[in-house]
VOPAGU-2260 file (C-alpha; in pm, 1 decimal, decimal comma):
REM VOPAGU-2260
SITE   aa  ch    i         X         Y         Z
SITE  MET   A    0       0,0       0,0       0,0
SITE  GLU   A    1     124,4     347,8     -80,9
SITE  THR   A    2     213,0     553,2     225,0
SITE  LYS   A    3     105,8     913,8     211,6
SITE  THR   A    4     329,3    1189,0     341,0
SITE  LEU   A    5     268,2    1316,7     692,0
SITE  ARG   A    6      21,7    1599,0     655,6
SITE  THR   A    7      78,8    1957,7     759,9
SITE  LYS   A    8    -237,7    2126,8     640,1
SITE  PRO   A    9    -291,1    2498,9     692,1
SITE  ALA   A   10    -583,8    2635,4     890,9
SITE  SER   A   11    -834,2    2702,4     614,9
SITE  GLY   A   12   -1173,9    2629,3     767,3
SITE  PRO   A   13   -1365,0    2317,6     860,5
SITE  ALA   A   14   -1364,4    2128,7     529,9
SITE  ASP   A   15   -1111,9    1846,5     493,1
SITE  ASP   A   16   -1050,1    1690,2     152,6
SITE  ASP   A   17    -830,1    1410,1     288,9
SITE  SER   A   18   -1114,2    1190,1     414,2
SITE  PRO   A   19   -1115,9     809,9     453,2
SITE  SER   A   20   -1178,8     597,5     146,4
SITE  ALA   A   21   -1510,2     427,1      83,8
SITE  ALA   A   22   -1351,2      93,7     178,7
SITE  THR   A   23   -1231,9     227,0     513,7
SITE  ARG   A   24   -1569,5     385,4     586,3
SITE  ALA   A   25   -1740,8      56,0     505,2
SITE  LEU   A   26   -1507,3    -133,5     738,2
SITE  HIS   A   27   -1577,1     118,1    1013,0
SITE  GLU   A   28   -1952,3      74,9     966,1
SITE  ARG   A   29   -1906,5    -301,8     979,3
SITE  ALA   A   30   -1724,8    -264,4    1310,6
SITE  GLN   A   31   -2024,7     -74,6    1447,4
SITE  ASP   A   32   -2252,1    -358,9    1337,4
SITE  LEU   A   33   -2042,9    -633,4    1493,2
SITE  ILE   A   34   -1888,1    -479,6    1806,9
SITE  PRO   A   35   -2072,8    -284,7    2078,7
SITE  GLY   A   36   -1928,4      64,4    2062,5
SITE  GLY   A   37   -1734,4     -22,3    1747,9
SITE  GLY   A   38   -1425,6    -129,8    1943,1
SITE  HIS   A   39   -1305,5    -308,5    2252,3
SITE  THR   A   40   -1194,9     -10,2    2460,8
SITE  TYR   A   41   -1429,9     276,0    2543,9
SITE  ALA   A   42   -1147,6     530,2    2529,2
SITE  LYS   A   43   -1093,5     442,7    2162,3
SITE  GLY   A   44   -1459,1     490,3    2067,2
SITE  ASP   A   45   -1603,2     724,4    1808,0
SITE  ASP   A   46   -1747,6     944,2    2083,8
SITE  GLN   A   47   -1394,5    1020,4    2204,6
SITE  TYR   A   48   -1270,0    1166,7    1875,1
SITE  PRO   A   49   -1382,4    1422,7    1617,0
SITE  VAL   A   50   -1578,1    1292,0    1321,7
SITE  THR   A   51   -1276,1    1382,2    1106,9
SITE  ALA   A   52   -1047,7    1141,9    1296,9
SITE  PRO   A   53    -924,7     831,6    1116,3
SITE  PRO   A   54   -1190,0     570,9    1201,0
SITE  LEU   A   55    -932,5     290,8    1211,2
SITE  LEU   A   56    -556,0     258,6    1255,6
SITE  GLU   A   57    -391,6     -52,0    1116,6
SITE  ARG   A   58     -19,6     -25,6    1182,6
SITE  GLY   A   59     247,1     170,2    1364,6
SITE  ALA   A   60     622,8     215,3    1371,7
SITE  GLY   A   61     790,4     397,9    1655,3
SITE  SER   A   62     588,1     713,4    1719,3
SITE  HIS   A   63     394,6     709,8    1390,3
SITE  VAL   A   64      75,8     527,3    1288,2
SITE  TRP   A   65    -107,5     469,5     959,4
SITE  ASP   A   66    -472,3     421,1     876,9
SITE  PRO   A   67    -593,4     166,4     616,3
SITE  ASP   A   68    -562,4     431,2     343,8
SITE  GLY   A   69    -195,1     492,5     417,6
SITE  ARG   A   70    -247,8     828,8     589,8
SITE  GLU   A   71      31,9     887,2     839,5
SITE  PHE   A   72      10,1    1052,3    1181,2
SITE  ILE   A   73     240,4    1129,7    1470,7
SITE  GLU   A   74      67,3     955,5    1761,0
SITE  TYR   A   75      54,5    1043,0    2130,8
SITE  GLY   A   76     -78,1     836,8    2419,4
SITE  SER   A   77      -0,3     521,5    2222,2
SITE  GLY   A   78    -215,6     226,7    2329,0
SITE  LEU   A   79    -364,5     418,4    2623,8
SITE  ARG   A   80      -6,4     486,1    2743,2
SITE  ALA   A   81      90,5     119,3    2708,0
SITE  VAL   A   82     341,6     161,6    2424,2
SITE  THR   A   83     623,1     336,0    2607,5
SITE  LEU   A   84     914,6     238,6    2383,7
SITE  GLY   A   85     735,3     275,8    2049,7
SITE  HIS   A   86     535,8      59,6    1810,7
SITE  GLY   A   87     717,9    -249,8    1685,6
SITE  TYR   A   88    1020,3    -188,8    1908,1
SITE  PRO   A   89    1272,8    -444,2    1771,8
SITE  ALA   A   90    1415,4    -578,6    2098,8
SITE  VAL   A   91    1066,8    -648,0    2233,5
SITE  VAL   A   92     923,6    -791,5    1912,1
SITE  ASP   A   93    1227,3   -1016,4    1862,4
SITE  ALA   A   94    1209,7   -1151,4    2218,4
SITE  ALA   A   95     838,7   -1229,0    2184,7
SITE  ALA   A   96     885,3   -1391,8    1843,9
SITE  ARG   A   97    1164,9   -1617,1    1970,0
SITE  GLU   A   98     949,4   -1730,4    2260,5
SITE  MET   A   99     643,5   -1787,8    2040,5
SITE  ALA   A  100     847,8   -2028,1    1829,5
SITE  ARG   A  101     916,8   -2229,3    2148,8
SITE  GLY   A  102     548,7   -2259,9    2241,5
SITE  LEU   A  103     307,6   -2020,6    2409,3
SITE  ASN   A  104     141,6   -2214,0    2689,1
SITE  PHE   A  105     212,7   -2537,7    2872,2
SITE  VAL   A  106      40,6   -2747,6    3140,0
SITE  ARG   A  107     306,5   -2649,1    3397,4
SITE  PRO   A  108     471,3   -2312,8    3470,7
SITE  SER   A  109     756,6   -2187,7    3253,8
SITE  PRO   A  110    1100,9   -2080,0    3383,8
SITE  LEU   A  111    1024,3   -1749,0    3213,9
SITE  GLU   A  112     763,8   -1679,5    3484,5
SITE  VAL   A  113    1038,8   -1684,9    3745,8
SITE  ARG   A  114    1273,7   -1466,3    3543,9
SITE  CYS   A  115    1004,0   -1208,0    3471,1
SITE  ALA   A  116     893,4   -1205,1    3835,9
SITE  GLU   A  117    1250,9   -1148,8    3953,1
SITE  ALA   A  118    1299,6    -867,0    3702,3
SITE  LEU   A  119     983,1    -685,8    3807,9
SITE  LEU   A  120    1053,9    -718,2    4180,6
SITE  GLU   A  121    1387,3    -542,5    4128,3
SITE  TRP   A  122    1186,0    -230,5    4039,9
SITE  VAL   A  123     953,9    -246,6    4341,5
SITE  PRO   A  124    1131,5    -215,1    4678,4
SITE  GLY   A  125     943,6    -391,7    4956,2
SITE  ALA   A  126     746,5    -621,3    4726,2
SITE  GLU   A  127     819,3    -993,6    4759,7
SITE  MET   A  128     576,7   -1183,9    4536,9
SITE  VAL   A  129     420,4   -1138,9    4191,5
SITE  LYS   A  130     110,6   -1265,2    4013,3
SITE  PHE   A  131      81,9   -1197,3    3638,6
SITE  ALA   A  132    -237,8   -1144,1    3439,7
SITE  LYS   A  133    -346,9    -967,9    3121,8
SITE  ASN   A  134    -538,5    -651,4    3217,2
SITE  GLY   A  135    -500,5    -384,7    3480,2
SITE  SER   A  136    -853,5    -449,6    3600,3
SITE  ASP   A  137    -766,3    -813,8    3667,8
SITE  VAL   A  138    -487,7    -737,0    3908,5
SITE  THR   A  139    -645,8    -436,6    4078,6
SITE  THR   A  140    -957,5    -639,8    4154,0
SITE  ALA   A  141    -734,8    -922,4    4277,7
SITE  ALA   A  142    -565,2    -675,1    4513,5
SITE  VAL   A  143    -904,9    -571,9    4651,2
SITE  LYS   A  144   -1000,6    -936,2    4703,2
SITE  LEU   A  145    -673,5   -1003,5    4886,8
SITE  ALA   A  146    -726,3    -700,0    5109,4
SITE  ARG   A  147   -1074,7    -817,1    5202,5
SITE  ALA   A  148    -950,9   -1168,3    5277,6
SITE  TYR   A  149    -650,5   -1046,6    5476,5
SITE  THR   A  150    -845,1    -795,5    5687,5
SITE  GLY   A  151   -1179,5    -975,0    5707,2
SITE  ARG   A  152   -1348,5    -646,6    5613,2
SITE  ASP   A  153   -1586,7    -557,1    5331,9
SITE  LEU   A  154   -1550,8    -188,0    5241,2
SITE  VAL   A  155   -1315,0     -50,4    4976,9
SITE  ALA   A  156   -1212,6     317,3    4988,9
SITE  ILE   A  157   -1109,7     467,3    4655,2
SITE  CYS   A  158    -971,8     806,2    4555,5
SITE  LEU   A  159   -1274,7     983,6    4411,3
SITE  ASP   A  160   -1066,7    1231,9    4210,1
SITE  GLN   A  161    -899,6     969,6    3992,5
SITE  PRO   A  162   -1075,8     845,1    3681,3
SITE  PHE   A  163   -1038,8     468,7    3658,9
SITE  PHE   A  164    -934,4     162,2    3857,7
SITE  SER   A  165   -1115,5    -139,4    3714,4
SITE  THR   A  166   -1389,0    -263,5    3483,5
SITE  ASP   A  167   -1524,1    -468,8    3774,1
SITE  ASP   A  168   -1836,5    -388,8    3972,8
SITE  TRP   A  169   -1665,3    -265,2    4290,8
SITE  PHE   A  170   -1535,5      35,4    4092,2
SITE  ILE   A  171   -1773,2      82,4    3797,2
SITE  GLY   A  172   -2060,4      92,6    4044,9
SITE  THR   A  173   -1926,0     428,8    4163,5
SITE  THR   A  174   -1944,1     584,1    3814,6
SITE  PRO   A  175   -2238,5     714,0    3610,1
SITE  MET   A  176   -2216,6     388,8    3405,1
SITE  ALA   A  177   -2348,2     174,8    3691,2
SITE  ALA   A  178   -2627,0       2,0    3496,6
SITE  GLY   A  179   -2639,8    -368,4    3575,4
SITE  ILE   A  180   -2460,6    -340,4    3909,6
SITE  PRO   A  181   -2670,0    -414,2    4221,8
SITE  ALA   A  182   -2694,3    -146,8    4488,8
SITE  ALA   A  183   -2562,5    -394,5    4744,3
SITE  ILE   A  184   -2229,9    -402,1    4556,9
SITE  ARG   A  185   -2220,5     -27,6    4493,9
SITE  ASP   A  186   -2265,5      34,6    4866,6
SITE  LEU   A  187   -1943,9    -152,6    4946,1
SITE  THR   A  188   -1722,7     115,2    4789,7
SITE  VAL   A  189   -1669,2     450,9    4960,5
SITE  GLY   A  190   -1435,7     736,0    4880,7
SITE  PHE   A  191   -1183,7     994,9    4988,6
SITE  HIS   A  192   -1021,8    1287,6    4807,3
SITE  PHE   A  193    -668,1    1330,4    4677,4
SITE  ASN   A  194    -442,5    1554,0    4886,1
SITE  ASP   A  195    -712,2    1570,9    5154,6
SITE  LEU   A  196    -619,9    1378,8    5468,5
SITE  ALA   A  197    -926,8    1515,8    5645,4
SITE  SER   A  198   -1143,8    1321,7    5400,0
SITE  VAL   A  199    -941,0    1009,1    5474,4
SITE  ASP   A  200    -993,9    1061,8    5846,5
SITE  GLU   A  201   -1366,8    1108,1    5786,9
SITE  VAL   A  202   -1391,5     775,8    5598,4
SITE  PHE   A  203   -1207,3     583,4    5868,4
SITE  ALA   A  204   -1418,6     745,9    6139,8
SITE  ARG   A  205   -1750,2     687,5    5962,7
SITE  TYR   A  206   -1672,8     325,5    5877,8
SITE  ASP   A  207   -1463,2     237,2    6179,7
SITE  GLY   A  208   -1331,4    -117,5    6157,2
SITE  ARG   A  209   -1482,9    -181,9    5812,2
SITE  ILE   A  210   -1228,1     -42,0    5564,2
SITE  ALA   A  211   -1031,9    -324,5    5400,2
SITE  CYS   A  212    -814,5    -105,0    5179,5
SITE  CYS   A  213    -750,9     235,6    5028,3
SITE  VAL   A  214    -691,6     237,9    4652,0
SITE  LEU   A  215    -530,3     523,8    4460,6
SITE  GLU   A  216    -269,1     638,7    4212,6
SITE  ALA   A  217      24,0     817,9    4372,6
SITE  ALA   A  218      -7,7    1097,3    4115,4
SITE  THR   A  219    -195,9    1191,2    3800,4
SITE  ALA   A  220    -176,1    1534,4    3643,0
SITE  THR   A  221    -180,1    1648,6    4005,5
SITE  GLU   A  222     122,7    1582,0    4223,4
SITE  PRO   A  223      78,9    1461,4    4582,5
SITE  ALA   A  224      99,3    1739,0    4839,5
SITE  PRO   A  225     386,0    1711,6    5089,9
SITE  GLY   A  226     291,9    1458,4    5354,8
SITE  PHE   A  227     -25,1    1330,6    5185,5
SITE  LEU   A  228      98,0     987,8    5075,9
SITE  GLU   A  229     286,0     935,2    5400,0
SITE  GLY   A  230     -19,9    1041,7    5596,6
SITE  LEU   A  231    -244,8     809,3    5400,7
SITE  GLY   A  232     -11,8     516,6    5462,5
SITE  GLU   A  233       0,5     594,2    5832,4
SITE  ARG   A  234    -378,9     610,5    5854,9
SITE  CYS   A  235    -411,1     276,8    5674,6
SITE  ARG   A  236    -173,1     112,8    5920,7
SITE  ARG   A  237    -344,5     271,5    6218,6
SITE  GLY   A  238    -689,0     180,0    6086,3
SITE  GLY   A  239    -598,2    -179,9    6000,8
SITE  ALA   A  240    -647,6    -132,1    5623,2
SITE  LEU   A  241    -414,5    -217,7    5337,5
SITE  LEU   A  242    -274,5      46,0    5103,9
SITE  ILE   A  243    -311,2     -48,6    4734,6
SITE  LEU   A  244    -119,0     161,8    4483,8
SITE  ASP   A  245    -233,2     161,5    4120,0
SITE  GLU   A  246      83,7     204,8    3908,1
SITE  MET   A  247     -77,1     138,2    3571,6
SITE  ILE   A  248      26,5     481,0    3443,1
SITE  THR   A  249     310,2     580,4    3676,5
SITE  GLY   A  250     492,5     248,5    3640,1
SITE  PHE   A  251     794,6     290,0    3410,0
SITE  ARG   A  252     708,7     654,0    3340,8
SITE  TRP   A  253     798,0     815,1    3673,2
SITE  PRO   A  254    1160,2     878,0    3782,9
SITE  GLY   A  255    1316,7     560,9    3918,5
SITE  GLY   A  256    1065,3     349,8    3727,9
SITE  THR   A  257     787,3     350,0    3987,4
SITE  ALA   A  258     593,6     614,7    4174,3
SITE  GLN   A  259     644,6     433,9    4503,6
SITE  SER   A  260    1021,2     456,5    4460,7
SITE  HIS   A  261    1002,5     819,5    4355,3
SITE  TYR   A  262     782,8     927,0    4647,3
SITE  GLY   A  263     930,9     690,2    4905,6
SITE  LEU   A  264     602,5     504,3    4955,9
SITE  ARG   A  265     570,1     140,9    5065,0
SITE  PRO   A  266     222,2      11,2    4976,8
SITE  ASP   A  267     105,6    -331,3    5087,9
SITE  LEU   A  268       4,7    -416,2    4731,1
SITE  SER   A  269      60,7    -246,1    4397,3
SITE  THR   A  270     -50,8    -310,6    4042,7
SITE  PHE   A  271     126,2    -265,9    3709,0
SITE  GLY   A  272      37,8    -296,9    3340,4
SITE  LYS   A  273      48,0     -72,0    3032,1
SITE  ALA   A  274     420,6       7,4    3000,3
SITE  LEU   A  275     520,2    -325,0    3156,2
SITE  ALA   A  276     548,0    -501,0    2818,6
SITE  ASN   A  277     536,0    -215,4    2563,3
SITE  GLY   A  278     180,7    -290,1    2454,7
SITE  PHE   A  279     184,7    -669,0    2488,3
SITE  PRO   A  280     -95,2    -787,7    2719,7
SITE  LEU   A  281      70,0    -819,6    3059,9
SITE  SER   A  282     -23,5    -688,7    3403,3
SITE  ALA   A  283     104,7    -770,3    3749,1
SITE  LEU   A  284       2,6    -765,9    4112,4
SITE  VAL   A  285     296,6    -735,6    4350,8
SITE  GLY   A  286     309,0    -705,6    4725,1
SITE  ARG   A  287     416,5    -824,4    5065,1
SITE  ARG   A  288     456,2   -1199,7    5104,5
SITE  GLU   A  289     227,6   -1211,6    5407,2
SITE  VAL   A  290     -59,7   -1077,2    5200,5
SITE  MET   A  291      17,8   -1225,4    4860,1
SITE  ASN   A  292      65,9   -1575,6    4996,5
SITE  LEU   A  293    -304,4   -1595,4    5079,5
SITE  GLY   A  294    -349,1   -1666,8    4709,9
SITE  GLY   A  295    -102,1   -1955,7    4727,2
SITE  LEU   A  296     -71,9   -2304,8    4870,4
SITE  HIS   A  297     154,4   -2259,9    5172,2
SITE  HIS   A  298     -70,1   -2129,8    5449,9
SITE  ASP   A  299    -341,7   -2263,0    5677,0
SITE  ARG   A  300    -600,2   -1987,0    5631,1
SITE  ALA   A  301    -902,5   -1994,7    5400,9
SITE  ARG   A  302    -797,3   -2024,4    5037,4
SITE  VAL   A  303    -829,2   -1713,5    4819,8
SITE  PHE   A  304    -908,3   -1764,8    4450,4
SITE  LEU   A  305    -668,3   -1490,0    4356,6
SITE  LEU   A  306    -583,0   -1503,5    3984,8
SITE  SER   A  307    -609,6   -1812,9    3769,0
SITE  THR   A  308    -622,8   -1725,9    3401,0
SITE  THR   A  309    -549,4   -1940,7    3098,2
SITE  HIS   A  310    -335,3   -1674,5    2934,5
SITE  GLY   A  311    -200,2   -1497,5    3242,6
SITE  ALA   A  312     152,0   -1629,9    3191,4
SITE  GLU   A  313     166,4   -1708,3    2819,7
SITE  SER   A  314     527,5   -1690,8    2721,4
SITE  ALA   A  315     524,0   -1427,1    2443,0
SITE  SER   A  316     398,2   -1151,2    2672,1
SITE  LEU   A  317     634,6   -1252,6    2952,6
SITE  ALA   A  318     925,4   -1242,7    2709,9
SITE  ALA   A  319     807,0    -901,9    2589,2
SITE  GLY   A  320     783,9    -780,1    2948,2
SITE  LEU   A  321    1131,4    -907,5    3032,6
SITE  ALA   A  322    1278,5    -749,5    2719,3
SITE  THR   A  323    1100,6    -420,9    2790,0
SITE  MET   A  324    1238,7    -406,2    3143,6
SITE  GLU   A  325    1585,1    -482,4    3008,5
SITE  VAL   A  326    1556,1    -183,4    2773,0
SITE  TYR   A  327    1454,0      34,1    3069,3
SITE  ARG   A  328    1771,0     -79,4    3245,5
SITE  SER   A  329    2010,7     -36,8    2954,4
SITE  ALA   A  330    1877,7     269,2    2767,9
SITE  PRO   A  331    1790,4     621,3    2888,2
SITE  VAL   A  332    1417,2     563,2    2845,0
SITE  LEU   A  333    1287,6     751,4    3149,5
SITE  GLU   A  334    1523,7    1041,6    3091,3
SITE  THR   A  335    1422,5    1064,3    2725,6
SITE  LEU   A  336    1051,1    1057,9    2806,1
SITE  HIS   A  337    1110,2    1348,4    3042,4
SITE  ALA   A  338    1325,2    1543,9    2795,0
SITE  ARG   A  339    1086,1    1500,3    2502,0
SITE  GLY   A  340     789,3    1589,1    2719,9
SITE  GLU   A  341     958,4    1903,2    2847,4
SITE  ARG   A  342    1043,2    2007,2    2490,9
SITE  LEU   A  343     681,3    1958,1    2392,3
SITE  ARG   A  344     549,4    2141,4    2697,0
SITE  ALA   A  345     781,8    2438,1    2639,0
SITE  GLY   A  346     684,4    2465,2    2272,8
SITE  ALA   A  347     312,6    2431,7    2341,4
SITE  GLU   A  348     315,8    2686,5    2621,7
SITE  ALA   A  349     509,5    2931,7    2405,8
SITE  ALA   A  350     243,2    2891,1    2137,1
SITE  THR   A  351     -39,8    2953,9    2385,1
SITE  ARG   A  352     132,9    3275,0    2493,5
SITE  ARG   A  353     179,1    3388,4    2132,0
SITE  HIS   A  354    -192,2    3348,3    2068,5
SITE  GLY   A  355    -299,4    3491,3    2403,7
SITE  LEU   A  356    -458,9    3161,9    2506,8
SITE  ASN   A  357    -287,8    3098,3    2841,1
SITE  GLY   A  358    -624,8    3074,9    3014,9
SITE  SER   A  359    -788,0    2867,4    2741,8
SITE  VAL   A  360    -542,7    2585,9    2667,0
SITE  GLN   A  361    -337,3    2432,5    2945,5
SITE  ILE   A  362     -65,1    2169,1    2929,5
SITE  ALA   A  363     -67,0    1976,3    3256,5
SITE  GLY   A  364     102,0    1681,4    3422,2
SITE  ARG   A  365     449,6    1534,4    3454,2
SITE  ALA   A  366     663,1    1571,0    3140,7
SITE  SER   A  367     639,8    1197,4    3069,8
SITE  ASN   A  368     260,5    1204,3    3102,6
SITE  LEU   A  369     130,4    1532,1    2960,1
SITE  ILE   A  370    -235,7    1606,3    2901,4
SITE  TYR   A  371    -406,9    1911,2    2753,8
SITE  ILE   A  372    -706,3    2094,0    2898,6
SITE  THR   A  373    -931,4    2308,3    2679,3
SITE  ARG   A  374   -1160,5    2586,8    2800,3
SITE  ASP   A  375   -1430,6    2805,3    2648,2
SITE  ARG   A  376   -1446,0    3185,7    2647,1
SITE  ASP   A  377   -1576,3    3179,7    3007,3
SITE  GLY   A  378   -1286,8    2965,3    3125,5
SITE  HIS   A  379   -1492,8    2649,3    3173,5
SITE  PRO   A  380   -1359,5    2309,5    3058,7
SITE  SER   A  381   -1510,7    2247,5    2715,4
SITE  GLN   A  382   -1566,7    1925,3    2522,5
SITE  ALA   A  383   -1648,0    2127,6    2211,1
SITE  PHE   A  384   -1313,5    2305,2    2222,0
SITE  ARG   A  385   -1136,2    1977,5    2302,7
SITE  THR   A  386   -1292,5    1836,7    1986,5
SITE  LEU   A  387   -1184,5    2138,8    1784,8
SITE  PHE   A  388    -829,7    2109,6    1916,9
SITE  MET   A  389    -808,3    1741,2    1820,6
SITE  GLN   A  390    -976,5    1807,9    1486,1
SITE  GLU   A  391    -721,3    2069,6    1386,6
SITE  MET   A  392    -425,3    1864,4    1513,1
SITE  ILE   A  393    -543,6    1563,3    1312,9
SITE  ARG   A  394    -562,0    1781,8    1002,1
SITE  ARG   A  395    -195,9    1854,6    1057,9
SITE  GLY   A  396     -97,5    1491,7    1098,4
SITE  VAL   A  397     -99,5    1459,4    1478,2
SITE  ILE   A  398    -339,7    1231,9    1664,8
SITE  GLY   A  399    -375,9    1175,7    2036,8
SITE  PRO   A  400    -612,6    1228,4    2328,1
SITE  SER   A  401    -311,4    1353,1    2522,8
SITE  PHE   A  402      49,8    1455,6    2468,8
SITE  VAL   A  403     194,9    1142,9    2631,2
SITE  VAL   A  404     524,2    1069,8    2455,6
SITE  ASN   A  405     701,8     740,2    2397,5
SITE  TYR   A  406    1073,2     666,9    2369,0
SITE  SER   A  407    1057,1     670,1    1987,6
SITE  HIS   A  408     936,3    1029,5    1958,8
SITE  THR   A  409    1218,7    1225,1    1800,7
SITE  GLU   A  410    1299,8    1590,3    1842,7
SITE  ALA   A  411    1173,5    1636,4    1486,8
SITE  ASP   A  412     840,9    1478,3    1589,2
SITE  ILE   A  413     814,7    1719,0    1879,1
SITE  ASP   A  414     900,1    2018,7    1661,8
SITE  ARG   A  415     639,3    1920,2    1401,6
SITE  THR   A  416     386,0    1876,5    1678,8
SITE  VAL   A  417     462,1    2218,8    1821,2
SITE  ALA   A  418     419,0    2369,0    1474,1
SITE  ALA   A  419      81,6    2193,0    1446,0
SITE  ILE   A  420     -17,6    2325,6    1788,9
SITE  ASP   A  421      71,5    2678,4    1681,6
SITE  GLU   A  422    -150,2    2657,0    1371,6
SITE  THR   A  423    -427,9    2487,6    1568,5
SITE  LEU   A  424    -427,7    2763,0    1829,4
SITE  ALA   A  425    -478,4    3023,6    1558,1
SITE  VAL   A  426    -805,3    2845,5    1472,5
SITE  TYR   A  427    -887,9    2808,7    1840,9
SITE  ALA   A  428    -849,5    3183,9    1896,3
SITE  ARG   A  429   -1085,0    3260,3    1608,1
SITE  ALA   A  430   -1336,3    3007,7    1741,3
SITE  LEU   A  431   -1330,4    3176,9    2081,7
SITE  ALA   A  432   -1409,9    3506,8    1915,4
SITE  GLU   A  433   -1658,9    3388,0    1653,9
SITE  GLY   A  434   -1810,4    3072,3    1808,0
SITE  VAL   A  435   -1679,0    2719,1    1810,6
SITE  GLU   A  436   -1969,6    2589,4    1603,7
SITE  ARG   A  437   -1839,3    2789,7    1308,7
SITE  TYR   A  438   -1519,7    2582,5    1300,9
SITE  LEU   A  439   -1620,4    2247,3    1445,6
SITE  VAL   A  440   -1707,5    1964,5    1206,2
SITE  GLY   A  441   -1977,9    1744,0    1354,8
SITE  ARG   A  442   -2064,9    1680,2    1719,7
SITE  PRO   A  443   -1836,2    1734,6    2021,5
SITE  VAL   A  444   -1671,9    1444,6    2198,9
SITE  LYS   A  445   -1827,2    1317,3    2524,5
SITE  PRO   A  446   -1695,6    1188,4    2856,8
SITE  VAL   A  447   -1657,4     810,5    2864,5
SITE  MET   A  448   -1826,2     785,1    3203,4
SITE  ARG   A  449   -2180,6     907,9    3146,0
SITE  GLY   A  450   -2516,5     761,6    3230,0
SITE  THR   A  451   -2676,4     775,0    2884,3
SITE  ASN   A  452   -2554,3     795,9    2526,7
């Protein structure tokens, strides 16, 4: 298939003559017929992107992706932040391919399970045992189950300010998409607020003796306030609850490789995925032996059905995970993610100043995990302006729901992205003055977590 040159279209109004082919549109419509939502991840759905976005992406190399028509884009947030090294990274692909040729799954454990467990534990001080699975939801729910079994308590306390922990009922029941989840299950999850120890105290006081665990990310776009994480850990110990740290995003993006290392935190259990295997399906629950061993054979307490999945330790993903961690050890991955992100942030913020949009478009988060926030003329967060921003970036050959970089983004990629941002902001400024509907093609994007379509 012919590959088209990366596009750098000027801001010339809402029409776009580089639309998908009839074959691609037909395939997209077929996906809608066959798959609820048209895909297998809500965050990739049509309602999350402008109508001008490529409806399908079929291949990637490094930091670039191509749609079925050969249209090329610089991509950010690759695989929901899972592809940290870049698409098709040779060392990872080669390791997985070699292992696939040796067989994927046996009736007894593979030595590779031990090697991958040892490699991961080197990154997580204080953790002593590992259980592998495929999805982040699998292992985070397993951590909750362990906490309930270990403490003999039923309530789970989650950080209410953080967007996602699991597809399972104990979490989804707290969101607007709670259809199908009984009230009895929803009532077993309570909440506290990030950087607010008073709210933690209130939860422990209100549900004295019932909190099995507190679940949170150490940081998102918001950094932990001094003393918050330490205070939360102390309150968990004092209240007899376990501290569960979700490192799906922070793992292998934060300095030192993990948020718990960076912030000096020692959770009882923590969960990893996404960057663990550069996009291959691999997640992990790690934690203290005393707690983790409840899911094993060598104790005299009630057995916990922790994780038992057919594909949890298939060898290709374990080999990919081991190779990915070896790259993190041998190459300046974390430093490069930070440097590229800082270059992108500096260029984007300079562009917002040039266009007088400091209060309208904000670049937020750690350099290795940047997001953008869009606001309307009144300063309120705006889905319509988010859609416009993505629409205009896509026209210029850049696609992404965020500005999360991977190791394969080059300085040239960043510079081209900054140039696209500059042109996009010129359109954004006109839309603020004249009305976003004048420039927006189609409907705005919507939040994933909403009660109705």
